[in-house]
C-alpha positions in Angstrom: 8.9 5.9 -22.8 5.6 7.7 -22.3 5.3 11.4 -21.5 5.0 12.3 -17.9 5.0 15.0 -15.2 6.5 14.1 -11.9 6.4 15.9 -8.6 6.6 14.6 -5.1 6.2 17.2 -2.4 6.7 15.0 0.7 9.8 15.8 2.7 11.3 12.5 3.9 13.0 12.6 7.3 14.8 9.3 7.6 16.7 7.6 10.4 17.0 6.6 14.0 15.8 9.3 16.5 14.2 11.5 13.9 10.8 11.6 15.6 12.1 14.5 17.6 12.1 16.6 14.4 8.3 16.9 14.9 9.1 19.8 17.1 10.3 21.7 14.0 8.1 20.1 11.3 4.7 20.7 12.8 3.6 24.4 12.5 4.1 26.2 15.8 0.6 27.4 16.2 -1.2 24.4 14.8 -4.1 22.6 16.5 -3.0 19.0 15.9 -4.8 15.7 15.8 -2.6 12.7 16.4 -4.3 9.6 14.9 -3.2 6.0 15.5 -4.4 2.4 15.4 -4.8 -0.2 18.0 -2.4 1.2 20.5 0.9 -0.5 19.7 2.6 2.8 19.6 1.9 3.2 23.3 3.7 -0.1 24.0 6.8 0.3 21.8 7.8 3.8 22.9 6.8 5.7 19.7 3.8 7.5 21.4 6.1 8.8 24.1 8.5 10.1 21.6 5.7 11.9 19.7 4.4 13.4 23.0 7.8 14.7 23.9 8.3 16.2 20.4 4.9 18.0 20.6 5.6 19.5 23.9 4.3 23.1 24.0 1.9 22.5 21.0 -1.9 22.2 21.2 -2.8 18.6 20.2 -5.5 16.0 20.6 -5.6 12.3 19.8 -7.9 9.8 18.1 -7.1 6.1 18.3 -8.7 2.9 17.1 -8.3 3.2 13.4 -8.5 -0.3 12.1 -6.4 -2.3 9.6 -8.2 -1.5 6.4 -9.5 1.7 8.0 -13.3 1.8 8.5 -15.2 4.7 7.0 -17.5 4.6 10.0 -14.6 5.1 12.4 -13.1 7.9 10.4 -16.3 9.9 10.3 -16.1 10.0 14.1 -12.7 11.5 13.8 -14.1 14.1 11.4 -16.6 15.1 14.1 -13.7 15.6 16.5 -11.7 17.7 14.0 -14.7 20.0 13.5 -15.4 20.2 17.2 -11.9 21.1 18.2 -11.1 23.2 15.1 -8.1 21.0 14.2 -6.0 22.4 11.4 -3.2 19.8 11.2 -3.3 16.0 11.1 -0.5 13.7 12.3 -1.1 10.0 11.7 1.4 7.8 13.6 1.4 4.2 12.4 1.2 2.1 9.3 -0.6 2.5 6.0 -4.1 2.1 7.3 -3.7 4.9 9.8 -2.2 7.2 7.2 -4.8 6.2 4.5 -7.6 6.8 7.0 -6.2 10.2 8.0 -6.1 11.2 4.3 -9.9 10.7 4.2 -10.3 12.7 7.4 -8.4 15.5 5.8 -10.5 15.4 2.6 -13.9 14.9 4.4 -13.8 17.9 6.9 -14.8 20.5 4.3 -16.4 18.2 1.8 -19.9 19.2 0.8 -21.9 16.0 0.8 -21.5 12.4 1.8 -17.7 11.7 2.0 -18.1 8.1 0.9 -18.9 9.5 -2.5 -15.2 10.6 -2.8 -14.5 6.9 -3.3 -17.8 5.5 -4.5 -18.6 8.2 -7.1 -15.2 9.7 -7.7 -16.5 13.0 -6.3 -13.9 15.7 -6.4 -12.9 17.6 -3.3 -11.1 21.0 -3.5 -9.4 21.3 -0.1 -7.9 19.1 2.6 -6.3 19.6 5.9 -2.5 19.4 5.9 -1.0 16.1 7.0 2.4 15.0 8.3 3.1 11.4 9.4 5.3 9.1 11.4 5.5 5.8 9.7 5.9 2.6 11.8 5.1 -0.1 9.3 6.8 0.0 5.9 4.4 -1.4 3.3 2.0 0.8 1.4 4.1 3.8 0.4 1.2 6.0 1.4 3.6 8.2 3.5 4.7 9.9 0.3 1.9 9.6 -2.2 -1.7 10.9 -2.6 -3.4 7.6 -2.5 -5.8 6.1 0.0 -7.9 2.9 0.4 -10.9 2.9 2.7 -13.3 0.1 3.8 -17.0 0.6 4.6 -17.7 -2.2 7.0 -21.4 -1.9 6.8 -21.5 -2.8 3.1 -18.3 -4.8 2.8 -16.8 -2.5 0.3 -13.2 -1.4 -0.1 -12.6 1.5 -2.4 -9.7 3.9 -3.3 -9.2 7.6 -4.0 -6.3 9.7 -4.8 -5.5 13.4 -4.9 -2.4 15.7 -4.7 -4.2 17.5 -1.9 -3.5 14.6 0.5 0.2 14.1 0.0 1.8 14.3 3.4 3.8 17.4 3.9 6.5 15.3 5.6 7.1 11.7 6.6 9.3 10.6 9.4 10.8 7.1 8.8 12.7 5.6 11.7 13.6 2.0 11.1 13.8 1.3 14.8 10.1 1.8 15.1 9.6 -1.4 13.1 11.6 -3.7 15.5 8.6 -4.7 17.5 6.4 -5.6 14.5 5.1 -9.2 14.6 6.3 -11.5 11.7 2.9 -11.4 10.0 3.1 -7.6 9.6 6.7 -7.7 8.4 5.7 -10.3 5.8 2.7 -8.3 4.7 4.8 -5.2 4.4 7.4 -6.8 2.2 4.8 -8.5 0.0 2.7 -5.3 -0.3 5.8 -3.3 -1.4 6.9 -6.1 -3.8 3.5 -6.1 -5.6 3.4 -2.3 -5.8 6.5 -2.5 -7.8 5.2 -5.4 -9.9 2.0 -3.5 -10.8 4.1 -0.7 -12.4 6.9 -2.9 -13.8 5.2 -6.1 -15.1 3.3 -4.8 -18.1 4.9 -4.4 -21.5 8.2 -2.9 -22.6 8.3 0.9 -23.5 12.1 1.2 -23.3 11.9 2.9 -19.9 15.4 1.7 -18.9 15.7 3.9 -15.8 12.3 2.9 -14.4 12.9 -0.7 -15.2 16.3 -0.8 -13.5 15.0 1.1 -10.4 12.1 -1.4 -10.2 14.4 -4.4 -10.6 16.8 -3.1 -7.9 13.9 -2.6 -5.5 12.5 -6.1 -6.2 15.9 -7.7 -5.6 16.3 -5.7 -2.4 13.0 -7.0 -1.0 13.9 -10.6 -2.1 17.2 -10.3 -0.2 16.1 -8.4 2.8 12.6 -9.6 3.4 13.5 -13.0 4.8 16.3 -11.4 6.8 13.8 -9.0 8.4 11.9 -12.0 9.7 15.1 -13.7 11.0 16.9 -10.6 12.3 14.1 -8.3 13.6 16.5 -5.7 15.2 19.0 -5.5 12.3 18.9 -1.8 11.6 20.4 -1.9 8.1 18.0 -4.6 7.0 15.0 -2.7 8.4 16.3 0.6 6.9 16.6 -1.0 3.4 13.1 -2.6 3.7 11.6 0.7 4.9 13.2 2.8 2.1 12.3 0.2 -0.6 8.7 0.3 0.5 8.6 4.0 0.2 10.3 4.1 -3.2 7.9 1.4 -4.4 5.0 3.8 -4.5 6.2 7.4 -4.4 5.6 7.7 -8.1 9.1 7.5 -9.4 9.1 4.1 -10.9 5.7 4.6 -12.3 6.3 7.6 -14.5 6.4 7.1 -18.2 5.4 3.5 -18.1 2.1 1.6 -18.4 0.6 0.3 -15.1 -1.6 -2.7 -14.2 -3.3 -2.6 -10.8 -5.7 -5.6 -11.5 -4.1 -7.6 -8.7 -5.0 -4.8 -6.2 -8.5 -4.3 -7.5 -9.4 -8.0 -7.3 -7.6 -8.2 -3.9 -9.6 -5.4 -2.4 -12.8 -7.4 -3.0 -11.2 -10.4 -1.2 -10.4 -8.2 1.8 -13.8 -6.6 1.9 -15.6 -9.9 1.7 -13.4 -12.3 3.7 -11.3 -10.0 5.9 -7.9 -11.2 4.5 -5.0 -8.9 5.1 -4.3 -6.7 2.0 -1.0 -8.3 1.3 -2.4 -11.8 1.7 -4.8 -11.1 -1.1 -1.9 -9.9 -3.3 0.0 -13.1 -2.6 -3.0 -15.0 -3.9 -3.9 -12.9 -6.9 -0.6 -11.8 -8.4 0.7 -15.2 -9.5 -2.7 -16.0 -11.0 -2.6 -12.7 -12.9 0.9 -13.5 -14.1 -0.3 -16.9 -15.4 -3.5 -15.6 -17.0 -1.9 -12.7 -18.7 1.4 -14.4 -19.6 1.0 -13.9 -23.3 0.4 -10.1 -23.0 3.1 -9.7 -20.4 5.5 -12.1 -22.2 8.3 -9.6 -22.8 8.4 -8.2 -19.3 8.0 -11.7 -17.7 11.1 -12.9 -19.6 13.0 -9.8 -18.5 11.8 -10.2 -14.9 12.8 -13.8 -14.8 16.3 -13.1 -16.2 17.1 -9.9 -14.4 15.4 -10.3 -11.0 15.7 -14.1 -10.5 18.7 -14.8 -12.6 16.9 -17.6 -14.6 18.8 -19.0 -17.6 16.3 -21.2 -19.5 16.6 -20.7 -23.2 13.0 -21.7 -23.7 11.1 -18.6 -22.8 7.9 -20.4 -21.8 9.8 -22.5 -19.4 11.5 -19.4 -18.1 8.2 -17.7 -17.5 6.9 -20.8 -15.6 10.0 -20.7 -13.4 9.6 -16.9 -12.8 6.0 -17.4 -11.6 7.1 -20.3 -9.5 9.9 -18.2 -7.9 7.4 -15.5 -7.1 5.1 -17.9 -5.4 8.0 -19.4 -3.5 9.1 -16.0 -2.3 5.6 -15.2 -0.9 5.4 -18.6 0.7 8.9 -18.0 2.2 7.6 -14.8 3.8 4.7 -16.8 5.3 1.9 -15.9 2.9 0.1 -18.7 1.2 -0.6 -18.1 -2.5 -4.0 -19.8 -2.9 -7.5 -19.0 -1.8 -7.7 -22.4 -0.1 -4.6 -21.5 1.9 -6.8 -18.9 3.7 -9.9 -21.1 3.9 -11.7 -19.3 1.1 -13.6 -21.7 -1.2 -14.5 -21.6 -4.9 -18.1 -20.9 -4.0 -17.0 -17.3 -3.1 -15.8 -16.5 -6.6 -19.2 -15.5 -8.2 -19.9 -13.0 -5.4 -16.4 -11.6 -5.7 -16.9 -11.1 -9.5 -20.3 -9.5 -8.8 -18.7 -7.0 -6.5 -16.1 -6.1 -9.2 -19.1 -5.4 -11.5 -20.8 -3.4 -8.9 -17.7 -1.2 -8.5 -17.4 -0.8 -12.3 -14.1 -2.7 -12.5 -14.9 -4.1 -15.9 -11.7 -3.5 -17.8 -8.7 -4.0 -15.6 -5.0 -4.3 -16.4 -2.6 -2.3 -18.5 -4.6 -3.2 -21.7 -8.1 -2.9 -20.1 -8.8 -6.5 -21.2 -9.4 -8.1 -17.8 -13.2 -8.3 -17.9 -15.3 -9.7 -15.1 -15.1 -13.1 -16.9 -11.3 -12.8 -17.0 -11.3 -11.9 -13.3 -13.3 -15.0 -12.6 -10.7 -17.1 -14.5 -8.0 -15.5 -12.5 -9.7 -16.3 -9.2 -10.2 -19.9 -10.4 -6.5 -20.1 -11.1 -5.9 -18.7 -7.6 -8.2 -21.2 -5.9 
């Protein structure tokens, strides 16, 4: 196991009816900006719960943050924050709303063009405090310092991370997910699954605790993901999916182990260029990465096949084939095709996708740094 330092400062407030705790969690004298997406929280009762919990506090709202939050939209929110002297941010929604609000928090006092936080890895030294109400379990952003932002004008999707944008608290009420459409449920489960895989499916370093945690989370999503589609108001199913998605990327299973993230980096370019949902790109790219990198991931692929899928083949190459096939089948079962053609994306897009990876200096991806632009092209060809 590799050396590590682990700290996660986010207070998790979990369970039905917990939105009322905003009354105690949000500082009494704060000037609060509630951020949200397309307005679904006003249809499913979440907005009303938030309004009730914030009674007596000074607050404003900013809606319309897109899936794959647009930089251009977020800069409008920054203007509102400055105008109204906001000093606390409260995103209410899924990962895109929370990710976007993290950039708002970082951008308010940033000296320069905030896009450079992502594009040039420019450091920022302060951020507004954030709390959040999660309504779509998927990204894990509710308890980490990561964010991914899209610049619509240039078709770029880039990430940043900082301890300064960890939410102070996250309210997770599984009942807020009951009204999600099947596509969002599927995307959330797949996103969480691939987050785990990016930290688990590398090479063995005898990190038994992290491996067993990861395998348990994967098996939970395999069991409960399809049930979430079939039983949309089963509280226990939704609770397990919600908590698994948070645990997938709160840092715990990633400490002391090598990590990959090639699937995400390639997938971001697919979203930026073709508008595919984030999890749809992961469904396409991960099986292709598994196939392309099977020799370097051999030990963990065998372990994954045996422990997670219960495969018994004595021939390890056949077992790996079966493990990759089982992964594809799971994504398909959730409703996510696992090829580019399944989303209407042709092979002719591959050169431009590789060009964008080069533009963003993504030249040595994967846990070994061996996924070059040429290897990325081969992976995309396998995914076609």
